[in-house]
ZAPA-177870 format. One line per field, with one value per residue (C-alpha): residue in three letters; x, y, z; residue number from 1. Coordinates in nm, 4 decimals. Each point is the difference from the previous one (the first is absolute). Layout:
resn	ALA  ...
X	X  ...
Y	Y  ...
Z	Z  ...
resi	NUM  ...
//
This chain:
resn	MET  LEU  PHE  SER  THR  PHE  ASP  TYR  PHE  LEU  PHE  LEU  PRO  LEU  VAL  ALA  VAL  GLY  HIS  TRP  MET  LEU  GLY  GLY  LYS  GLY  ALA  ARG  ALA  THR  PHE  LEU  LEU  VAL  THR  SER  ALA  VAL  PHE  TYR  ALA  ALA  TRP  ASN  ALA  PRO  ASP  ALA  LEU  ILE  LEU  ALA  TRP  VAL  ALA  THR  ALA  GLY  PHE  VAL  ALA  SER  HIS  THR  LEU  GLY  ARG  LEU  PRO  GLU  ARG  TRP  ARG  THR  PRO  LEU  LEU  TRP  LEU  ALA  ALA  GLY  ALA  MET  LEU  GLY  PRO  LEU  CYS  PHE  TYR  LYS  TYR  ALA  HIS  PHE  GLY  LEU  SER  ASN  VAL  ALA  VAL  LEU  ILE  PRO  GLY  ILE  GLU  PRO  TRP  VAL  PRO  PRO  LYS  GLY  HIS  LEU  PRO  ILE  GLY  ILE  SER  PHE  TYR  SER  PHE  GLN  ALA  LEU  ALA  TYR  LEU  ILE  ASP  VAL  ARG  ARG  GLY  GLU  THR  PRO  GLU  ARG  ASP  PRO  ILE  ARG  TYR  ALA  THR  PHE  LEU  CYS  PHE  PHE  PRO  HIS  LEU  VAL  ALA  GLY  PRO  ILE  LEU  ARG  SER  SER  THR  LEU  LEU  ALA  GLN  LEU  GLY  GLN  GLU  ARG  HIS  LEU  SER  ARG  ALA  ASP  VAL  GLY  TYR  ALA  CYS  TRP  ARG  LEU  GLY  VAL  GLY  LEU  ILE  LYS  LYS  LEU  LEU  VAL  ALA  ASP  VAL  LEU  GLN  GLN  GLY  ILE  VAL  ASP  SER  VAL  PHE  THR  ASP  PRO  GLY  ALA  PHE  THR  GLY  LEU  GLU  VAL  LEU  VAL  ALA  LEU  TYR  ALA  TYR  THR  LEU  GLN  ILE  TYR  ALA  ASP  PHE  SER  GLY  TYR  THR  ASP  PHE  ALA  ILE  GLY  SER  SER  ARG  LEU  LEU  GLY  PHE  HIS  ILE  PRO  GLU  ASN  PHE  GLU  ARG  PRO  TYR  GLN  ALA  THR  SER  VAL  ALA  ASP  TYR  TRP  ARG  ARG  TRP  HIS  LYS  THR  LEU  SER  ASN  TRP  VAL  ARG  ASP  TYR  VAL  TYR  TYR  PRO  LEU  GLY  GLY  SER  ARG  GLY  ALA  GLY  ILE  MET  PRO  TYR  ARG  ASN  THR  MET  ILE  THR  LEU  LEU  ILE  LEU  GLY  VAL  TRP  HIS  GLY  ALA  ASN  TRP  THR  PHE  VAL  VAL  TYR  GLY  ALA  LEU  HIS  GLY  LEU  ALA  VAL  SER  LEU  ASN  ARG  TRP  TRP  ARG  LYS  ARG  PRO  GLY  TRP  VAL  GLU  PRO  HIS  GLY  PRO  LEU  ALA  LEU  GLY  TRP  ARG  TRP  ALA  LEU  THR  PHE  GLN  PHE  VAL  VAL  THR  ALA  ARG  ILE  LEU  PHE  ARG  ALA  ASP  ASP  LEU  ALA  GLN  ALA  GLY  THR  ILE  VAL  ASP  ALA  LEU  THR  SER  ARG  TRP  GLU  ASP  LEU  SER  LEU  PRO  ARG  TYR  SER  PHE  HIS  ALA  TRP  GLY  VAL  LEU  PHE  VAL  GLY  TYR  ALA  VAL  HIS  PHE  THR  PRO  ARG  ALA  TRP  ALA  GLU  LEU  ALA  ARG  GLU  ARG  PHE  ILE  THR  LEU  PRO  ALA  PRO  VAL  TRP  GLY  VAL  VAL  LEU  ALA  GLY  ILE  GLY  TRP  ALA  THR  ILE  ARG  TYR  GLY  VAL  GLY  ASP  SER  LEU  ALA  PHE  ILE  TYR  TYR  ALA  PHE
X	-1.1082  0.3724  0.2044  0.2280  -0.2539  -0.1259  -0.3135  0.1478  0.1548  -0.3204  -0.2216  0.2857  -0.0081  -0.3735  0.0069  0.2506  -0.2142  -0.3044  0.1266  0.1673  -0.3179  -0.2128  0.0249  -0.0413  0.1719  -0.3177  -0.0798  0.3424  -0.0155  -0.3067  0.1182  0.3133  -0.1838  -0.2503  0.3064  0.1536  -0.3380  0.0262  0.3575  -0.0605  -0.3048  0.1755  0.2025  -0.3131  -0.3243  -0.0820  0.3025  -0.1011  -0.2617  0.2462  0.2244  -0.3356  -0.0716  0.3780  -0.0339  -0.3914  0.1572  0.2668  -0.1660  -0.3030  0.2415  0.2392  -0.3292  -0.1194  0.3293  0.0000  -0.3646  0.0631  0.1184  0.4068  -0.0593  -0.2096  0.2074  0.2611  -0.2463  -0.1396  0.3224  0.0254  -0.3535  0.0552  0.3252  -0.1409  -0.2513  0.2429  0.2299  -0.2309  -0.0241  0.3985  -0.0067  -0.2623  0.1178  0.3614  0.0483  -0.3006  0.0929  0.3845  -0.1129  -0.2479  0.1669  0.2582  -0.2197  -0.1484  0.3204  -0.0262  -0.3683  -0.1091  -0.3822  0.0056  0.0722  -0.3519  0.0308  0.3418  -0.1156  0.1591  0.2563  -0.1528  0.0233  0.2214  -0.1487  0.2758  0.1552  -0.1831  0.2911  0.1298  -0.3653  -0.0869  0.3363  -0.0318  -0.3601  0.1116  0.2823  -0.2451  -0.2337  0.3306  0.0886  -0.3257  -0.0267  0.3381  -0.1459  -0.0163  -0.2723  -0.2635  -0.0729  -0.3698  -0.0068  -0.0785  0.0716  0.3435  0.0336  -0.0934  0.2573  0.2377  -0.0158  -0.1138  0.1943  0.1389  0.3681  0.0573  -0.2691  0.0953  0.3458  0.1172  0.1689  -0.1963  -0.0781  -0.0868  -0.2790  0.2288  0.1603  -0.2912  -0.3102  0.1644  0.0733  -0.3647  -0.1068  0.2718  0.0249  0.1865  0.1891  0.1586  0.3335  0.2091  0.2343  -0.2413  -0.1037  0.3619  0.0339  -0.2817  0.0982  0.3982  -0.1715  -0.2370  0.2908  0.2191  -0.3304  -0.0633  0.4322  0.0154  -0.3284  0.0007  0.3895  0.1214  -0.2347  -0.2490  0.3475  0.1982  -0.3562  -0.0426  0.4127  0.1260  -0.2195  -0.3132  0.1341  0.2473  -0.2302  -0.2379  0.2135  0.3221  0.1829  0.0201  0.2548  0.3938  0.0383  0.1670  -0.3134  -0.2323  0.2089  -0.0263  -0.3663  -0.0099  0.1812  -0.2197  -0.2870  0.1192  0.0384  -0.3286  -0.1973  0.1741  -0.0557  -0.3539  -0.1096  0.2214  -0.1602  -0.3824  0.1238  0.1421  -0.3473  -0.2033  0.2380  -0.0024  -0.3906  0.0012  0.1795  -0.1959  -0.2718  0.1717  0.0508  0.3425  0.0246  0.2922  0.2843  -0.0357  0.3705  0.3413  0.2386  -0.0691  0.2710  0.2689  -0.0800  0.2691  -0.2153  -0.3433  -0.1770  0.1547  -0.1273  -0.3696  0.0758  0.0475  -0.2371  -0.4362  0.0996  -0.3851  -0.0659  0.3050  -0.1001  -0.3340  0.1088  0.2508  -0.2558  -0.3013  0.1307  0.4104  -0.0422  -0.3087  0.1551  0.2584  0.2875  0.3159  -0.0510  0.0233  0.2703  0.0462  -0.1930  -0.2663  0.1358  0.1157  -0.3701  -0.1281  0.1953  -0.0571  -0.4182  0.0479  0.1916  -0.2438  -0.2706  0.2096  0.0337  -0.3482  -0.1641  0.1604  -0.1789  -0.1735  0.2947  0.2229  0.2383  -0.0605  -0.0133  0.3514  0.0916  -0.1006  0.1805  0.3278  -0.0201  -0.0950  0.2813  0.2487  -0.0839  0.0195  0.3037  0.1447  -0.1618  0.2016  0.3196  -0.0106  -0.0849  0.2917  0.1882  0.2873  -0.1085  0.1314  -0.1748  0.2473  0.0253  0.1926  -0.0749  0.0944  -0.2106  -0.2890  0.0682  -0.0111  -0.3342  -0.1179  0.0591  -0.1196  -0.2986  -0.0860  0.0632  -0.2357  -0.2833  0.0703  0.0078  -0.2912  -0.2257  0.0147  -0.3356  -0.1573  0.0383  -0.0816  -0.3912  0.0383  0.2884  0.0731  0.0642  0.2305  0.1940  -0.0043  0.1870  0.2291  0.1027  0.0413  0.2169  0.2241  0.0437  0.1304  0.2988  0.2728  -0.1589  0.1395  -0.1323  -0.1396  -0.3775  -0.2401  -0.1601  -0.0076  0.2124  -0.2683  -0.0997  0.3631  -0.0179  -0.3178  0.1750  0.3193  -0.1201  -0.2990  0.2363  0.2579  -0.2294  -0.1588  0.3309  0.0896  -0.0216  -0.3439  0.1038  0.0707  -0.3793  -0.0991  0.2557  -0.1780  -0.3500  0.0726  0.1571  -0.2833  -0.2830  0.1858  -0.0103  -0.2760  -0.3735  0.0200  0.3136  -0.1527  -0.2754  0.3057  0.1732  -0.2820  -0.1003  0.3625  -0.0530  -0.3430  0.1848  0.2405  -0.2240  -0.1552  0.3396  0.1425  -0.2469  -0.1755  -0.3351  -0.2109  -0.1592  0.0923  -0.1151  0.1792  0.1163  -0.1237  -0.3502  -0.0127  0.0542
Y	0.9262  -0.0246  -0.2561  0.2986  0.2198  0.0089  -0.0909  -0.3638  0.0108  -0.0035  -0.2440  -0.2478  -0.0922  0.0257  -0.2498  -0.2179  -0.0292  -0.0147  -0.3178  -0.1930  0.0449  -0.2025  -0.3804  -0.1708  0.0121  0.0893  0.2818  0.1228  0.0069  0.1838  0.2256  0.0402  0.0473  0.2644  0.2124  -0.0643  0.1252  0.3233  0.0818  -0.0200  0.1865  0.2572  0.1005  0.0143  -0.2035  -0.0987  -0.1601  -0.2532  -0.1288  -0.0685  -0.1961  -0.1824  -0.0483  -0.1837  -0.1754  -0.1341  -0.1092  -0.2102  -0.1618  -0.0986  -0.1013  -0.2239  -0.2058  -0.0397  -0.1459  -0.3001  -0.1037  0.0933  -0.2545  0.0086  0.1726  0.2981  0.0939  0.1787  0.2266  0.0382  0.0914  0.2785  0.1251  0.0389  0.1649  0.2325  0.1203  0.0156  0.2157  0.2263  0.2424  0.0181  -0.0037  0.2993  0.2175  -0.0427  -0.0483  0.0895  0.3402  -0.0733  -0.2729  0.1742  0.3576  -0.1845  -0.1993  0.3676  0.1255  -0.3234  0.0438  0.3689  0.0024  -0.1919  0.2632  0.0082  -0.3525  0.0744  0.0089  0.2804  -0.0548  -0.0271  -0.1267  -0.3173  -0.2271  -0.0734  -0.3076  -0.1363  -0.1353  -0.2347  -0.1450  -0.0722  -0.1921  -0.1681  -0.1173  -0.1211  -0.1988  -0.1794  -0.0940  -0.1238  -0.1878  -0.1779  -0.0851  -0.1461  -0.2494  0.2350  -0.0896  0.3026  0.1730  -0.0767  0.3038  0.3174  0.1686  -0.1399  0.0567  0.3508  0.0657  -0.1425  0.2514  0.2920  -0.0309  0.3533  -0.0235  -0.0938  0.1134  0.3110  -0.0325  -0.3996  -0.1899  -0.2213  -0.2947  -0.3827  -0.1983  -0.2570  0.3147  0.1884  -0.2153  -0.2988  0.1998  0.1191  -0.3330  -0.1033  0.1186  0.2723  0.1547  0.3193  -0.0833  0.3013  -0.0443  0.0526  0.3386  0.0784  -0.0589  0.2349  0.2863  -0.0633  -0.0226  0.2965  0.2177  -0.0836  0.0935  0.3517  0.0636  -0.1230  0.2189  0.2954  0.0553  -0.1283  -0.0057  0.3191  0.2140  -0.1102  0.0942  0.3501  0.0862  -0.1396  -0.2051  0.2215  0.3277  -0.1642  -0.1760  0.2735  0.2159  -0.1946  0.2475  0.2224  -0.2464  -0.0868  -0.3255  -0.1459  0.1333  -0.1756  -0.3151  0.0351  0.0304  -0.3081  -0.2004  0.1710  -0.1216  -0.3542  0.0311  0.1728  -0.3192  -0.2619  0.1796  0.0539  -0.3094  -0.2060  0.2452  -0.0871  -0.4214  0.0623  0.1440  -0.2818  -0.2963  0.1583  0.0442  -0.3217  -0.1509  0.2031  -0.2274  -0.3309  0.0017  -0.0637  0.1262  0.0387  0.2269  0.1949  0.1895  -0.1541  0.2969  0.0439  0.2126  -0.2529  -0.2075  -0.0585  -0.0513  0.1216  -0.3067  -0.0359  0.3355  -0.1375  -0.2916  0.2431  0.3129  -0.0365  -0.3874  -0.0764  0.1777  -0.1649  -0.3451  0.0735  0.0646  -0.2946  -0.2556  0.1153  0.1660  -0.1540  -0.3256  -0.0466  0.1471  -0.2264  0.1584  -0.0468  -0.3263  -0.0440  0.1042  0.3055  0.3258  -0.1654  0.0865  0.3291  0.0715  -0.1259  0.2327  0.3189  -0.1048  -0.0414  0.3045  0.2043  -0.1469  0.0955  0.3744  0.0285  -0.1198  0.3021  0.2153  0.1240  0.1870  0.0017  0.0625  -0.3479  -0.1570  0.0960  -0.0589  -0.3747  -0.0331  0.1447  -0.2446  -0.2700  0.0942  0.0025  -0.3384  -0.1549  0.1374  -0.1692  -0.3171  0.0166  0.1084  -0.3222  -0.2518  0.0957  -0.2976  -0.0047  0.2064  -0.0113  0.1662  0.2566  0.0010  0.2176  0.3706  0.1838  -0.2116  0.0538  0.3612  0.0754  -0.2022  0.1883  0.3375  -0.0637  -0.1576  0.2984  0.2267  -0.1334  0.0018  0.3719  0.1287  -0.1959  0.1719  0.2992  -0.1913  -0.0698  0.3141  0.2029  0.0641  -0.0358  -0.1099  0.3645  0.0965  -0.2823  0.1606  0.2862  -0.1530  -0.1570  0.3149  0.1641  -0.3029  -0.0224  0.3915  0.2662  -0.1765  0.2655  0.1343  -0.3026  0.2466  -0.2110  -0.0391  0.2386  -0.2509  0.0513  -0.2083  -0.1711  -0.1323  -0.1079  -0.1838  -0.1776  -0.0799  -0.1484  -0.1808  -0.1454  -0.1863  -0.0374  -0.2132  -0.1708  -0.1444  -0.1452  -0.3480  -0.1518  -0.1745  0.3289  0.0687  -0.3109  -0.0255  0.3548  -0.1379  -0.2817  0.2160  0.2447  -0.2874  -0.1237  0.3564  0.0478  0.0870  0.3886  0.0260  -0.0350  0.2576  0.2259  -0.0489  0.0374  0.3032  0.1253  -0.0758  0.1919  0.3108  -0.0680  0.0415  0.3164  0.1739  -0.1031  -0.1066  0.2230  0.0183  -0.0822  -0.3112  -0.1143  -0.3220  -0.3098  -0.0138  -0.3411  0.1446  0.1045  -0.3471
Z	1.0461  -0.0483  0.2170  0.0679  0.1842  0.3544  -0.0905  -0.1139  0.3546  0.1357  -0.2422  0.0118  0.4119  -0.0057  -0.3103  0.1725  0.3844  -0.1820  -0.1963  0.3018  0.1975  -0.2381  0.0754  -0.3312  -0.3555  -0.1515  0.2284  -0.0372  -0.3932  0.0112  0.2259  -0.2414  -0.2990  0.1396  0.1218  -0.3423  -0.1764  0.2325  -0.0530  -0.3857  -0.0247  0.2124  -0.3259  -0.2099  0.0803  -0.3692  -0.0922  0.2559  -0.2658  -0.2446  0.2773  0.0800  -0.3533  -0.0681  0.3217  -0.1260  -0.3468  0.1316  0.2721  -0.2223  -0.2724  0.2235  0.0914  -0.3389  -0.1415  0.1800  -0.1196  -0.3688  -0.2270  -0.0748  -0.3256  0.1216  0.2752  -0.1732  -0.1874  0.3306  0.1265  -0.2659  0.0295  0.3952  -0.0320  -0.2816  0.3021  0.2297  -0.1833  -0.1943  0.2676  -0.0007  -0.3738  0.0002  0.2681  -0.0545  -0.3683  -0.1756  -0.0997  -0.0380  -0.2828  -0.1838  -0.0301  -0.1511  -0.2404  -0.0388  -0.1610  -0.2390  -0.1035  0.0276  0.0817  0.2920  0.2327  0.1724  0.0802  0.2357  0.3625  0.2261  0.1727  0.3499  0.3533  0.0459  0.2717  0.2881  0.0156  -0.3280  -0.1770  0.3318  0.0828  -0.3485  -0.0713  0.3328  -0.0782  -0.3391  0.1542  0.2489  -0.2999  -0.2429  0.3067  0.0387  -0.3642  0.0428  0.2706  0.3394  0.2123  0.0034  0.3208  0.0836  0.2801  -0.2172  0.3300  0.0129  -0.3694  0.0158  0.3114  -0.2335  -0.2337  0.1916  0.2934  0.0893  0.0591  -0.3615  -0.1919  -0.1562  -0.0633  0.0441  0.0870  -0.2841  0.2113  -0.1149  0.1837  0.1090  0.1995  0.1335  -0.0500  0.1763  0.2840  0.0056  0.0664  0.2862  0.3443  0.0812  0.3225  0.0900  0.1811  0.1599  -0.2770  -0.2577  0.1505  0.0178  -0.3585  -0.0999  0.2062  -0.1826  -0.2986  0.0239  0.1511  -0.3392  -0.2104  0.1621  -0.0382  -0.3733  -0.1083  0.2472  0.0734  -0.3183  -0.3693  0.1092  0.0925  -0.3356  -0.1701  0.1355  0.0282  -0.3161  -0.2476  -0.0923  0.0013  -0.2825  -0.2080  0.0151  -0.1681  -0.1325  -0.1916  0.2848  0.1305  -0.0607  -0.1601  0.3406  0.1659  -0.2194  0.0522  0.3869  -0.0494  -0.1929  0.2905  0.2580  -0.1872  -0.0279  0.3803  0.0646  -0.2002  0.1741  0.3545  -0.0980  -0.1241  0.2124  0.2865  -0.0909  0.0088  0.3450  0.1142  -0.1699  0.1464  0.3361  0.0126  -0.1435  0.2886  0.2947  -0.1362  -0.0150  -0.3492  -0.1857  -0.3631  -0.2115  -0.0615  -0.2936  0.0044  0.0266  0.0085  -0.3925  -0.0818  0.1460  -0.3807  -0.2286  -0.2901  -0.1212  0.0272  0.3808  0.0343  -0.0891  0.2429  0.2578  -0.0962  0.0858  -0.0058  0.0441  -0.3253  -0.1792  0.1432  -0.1333  -0.3636  0.0183  0.0764  -0.1731  -0.3185  -0.0421  0.0619  -0.2011  -0.2906  0.0412  0.2152  -0.0653  -0.1932  -0.3827  -0.2457  -0.2057  0.0988  0.1905  0.3645  -0.1408  -0.1090  0.3503  0.1461  -0.1594  0.0553  0.3585  0.0619  -0.2149  0.2002  0.2883  -0.1232  -0.1072  0.3567  0.1564  -0.2303  -0.3438  -0.1777  -0.2526  0.2559  0.1752  -0.3687  -0.0424  0.3936  -0.0639  -0.3089  0.1069  0.3033  -0.2279  -0.2466  0.2891  0.1337  -0.3737  -0.0409  0.3215  -0.0873  -0.3684  0.1736  0.2162  -0.2497  -0.2291  -0.0530  0.2621  0.2136  0.3710  0.2849  0.1284  0.3858  0.2486  0.1486  -0.3325  -0.1884  0.2484  0.0248  -0.3879  -0.0452  0.2883  -0.1459  -0.3413  0.1376  0.2531  -0.2358  -0.2695  0.2799  0.1187  -0.3658  -0.1198  0.3174  -0.2388  -0.1365  0.2829  0.1568  -0.3372  -0.0762  -0.3904  -0.2780  -0.0300  0.3619  0.0132  -0.3053  0.2089  0.2724  -0.2104  -0.1574  0.3251  0.1350  -0.2629  -0.0343  0.2154  0.1374  -0.0036  0.3408  0.2327  0.3363  0.2694  -0.0880  0.1643  0.2459  0.3975  0.1982  0.1439  -0.3172  -0.0977  0.3764  -0.0849  -0.3401  0.1171  0.3163  -0.2021  -0.2342  0.2785  0.1718  -0.2851  -0.1095  0.3590  0.0342  0.0353  0.3231  0.1552  -0.0301  0.1385  0.2886  0.0792  -0.0553  0.2771  0.2277  -0.0221  0.0417  0.3422  0.1673  0.2423  -0.1511  0.1615  -0.1704  -0.3164  0.0418  0.0818  -0.2921  -0.2354  0.1936  -0.0857  -0.3505  -0.0069  0.1692  -0.2876  -0.2691  0.1682  0.0047  -0.3068  -0.2388  -0.2698  0.1949  -0.2666  -0.0524  -0.3065  -0.2176  -0.0424  -0.3656  -0.0841  0.0766  -0.3565  -0.1426
resi	1  2  3  4  5  6  7  8  9  10  11  12  13  14  15  16  17  18  19  20  21  22  23  24  25  26  27  28  29  30  31  32  33  34  35  36  37  38  39  40  41  42  43  44  45  46  47  48  49  50  51  52  53  54  55  56  57  58  59  60  61  62  63  64  65  66  67  68  69  70  71  72  73  74  75  76  77  78  79  80  81  82  83  84  85  86  87  88  89  90  91  92  93  94  95  96  97  98  99  100  101  102  103  104  105  106  107  108  109  110  111  112  113  114  115  116  117  118  119  120  121  122  123  124  125  126  127  128  129  130  131  132  133  134  135  136  137  138  139  140  141  142  143  144  145  146  147  148  149  150  151  152  153  154  155  156  157  158  159  160  161  162  163  164  165  166  167  168  169  170  171  172  173  174  175  176  177  178  179  180  181  182  183  184  185  186  187  188  189  190  191  192  193  194  195  196  197  198  199  200  201  202  203  204  205  206  207  208  209  210  211  212  213  214  215  216  217  218  219  220  221  222  223  224  225  226  227  228  229  230  231  232  233  234  235  236  237  238  239  240  241  242  243  244  245  246  247  248  249  250  251  252  253  254  255  256  257  258  259  260  261  262  263  264  265  266  267  268  269  270  271  272  273  274  275  276  277  278  279  280  281  282  283  284  285  286  287  288  289  290  291  292  293  294  295  296  297  298  299  300  301  302  303  304  305  306  307  308  309  310  311  312  313  314  315  316  317  318  319  320  321  322  323  324  325  326  327  328  329  330  331  332  333  334  335  336  337  338  339  340  341  342  343  344  345  346  347  348  349  350  351  352  353  354  355  356  357  358  359  360  361  362  363  364  365  366  367  368  369  370  371  372  373  374  375  376  377  378  379  380  381  382  383  384  385  386  387  388  389  390  391  392  393  394  395  396  397  398  399  400  401  402  403  404  405  406  407  408  409  410  411  412  413  414  415  416  417  418  419  420  421  422  423  424  425  426  427  428  429  430  431  432  433  434  435  436  437  438  439  440  441  442  443  444  445  446  447  448  449  450  451  452  453  454  455  456  457  458  459  460  461  462  463  464  465  466  467
//
């Protein structure tokens, strides 16, 4: 059930009404768990068994930790982590890992599992369950109510593509009395409307109008056309994923929950490290808190901070997929962050200020992010090489790229909106919330009409569903 479909806009109000009709916290949590299970099973019912396994392993392990002597707690944590991450490793990484081992060790080819179905959302809920267990190991009180814990893990707005939530965020709210205000409904309508615009009027239009044709056969296009397609894909993936987050946040608010933002205008970043503080923030914070800091973070002398940075960014890259493209993608970002750190740590370094300094730092960062997207979009390193070759050749023809005016307009307007001050969007949202409720409906209906009139007419899956 895609967020951007008519089915979801029937499902969500029914869930919201049923949720608020129930009186107690326990009844509401049970209702949300059931509806989340229905939502997830609608994709592929057998995958719900994997989700149930991860949830059960995490809940049992979290309660067992406190009963064991200290010396046994860390081994149990590792054992439980293996149980919870086992399905993720099998479905997402087993084929990639063993097929590469088979290159080095002939004869084990029969042991390589086929590359098959990836349960939707498995990376997200596995990391969330692991973070909860680590927090319990660090001293957080485990949740005693299995229904509340399962709801925390399976809550449908964030289940299949995040944000990755901590127990201090969602689990705490499940134990509190919640009330729905007029402002909450207005805020939810705003975020749902923005999500529709980003997904159906920006991301999908760019995908079908520019991106897919170029990346399918890059050799058929000029270097300028390939470059424009890279800029289009960079905007597409942001609009697609941040649009999903708008749906998740808006849906959660309609149910009385406040969940964190996942993006902060990432293409305004002035360094690659700043970019990762703005892009997919809940994942970046996850690897910071559970990988980078435990490794030592920026402490230590010599190469240790750079080692920690490289390991963290490699994990960020490989989290997105079992492919050498993502390994190289993570390594490139790790090198960029490490180079930035080395440059700033030189003796006598003074942070430059002023518009010119910020301008060139932004330009270098943005172009690096755009170019690295080749690895994100390519199916393999060979295709990435083909795209690079197409990008660097055929520059003698500088005629206007062969894209529709509609796609050009979406590209320019999309970037223009992204680079406006954040305060403008906040002001527009606050003014929308103060409008009469019937006007909210009219605005959403207008957006719905626009998606039918100017969208692509197909229900295209969100990009991060594949991760």
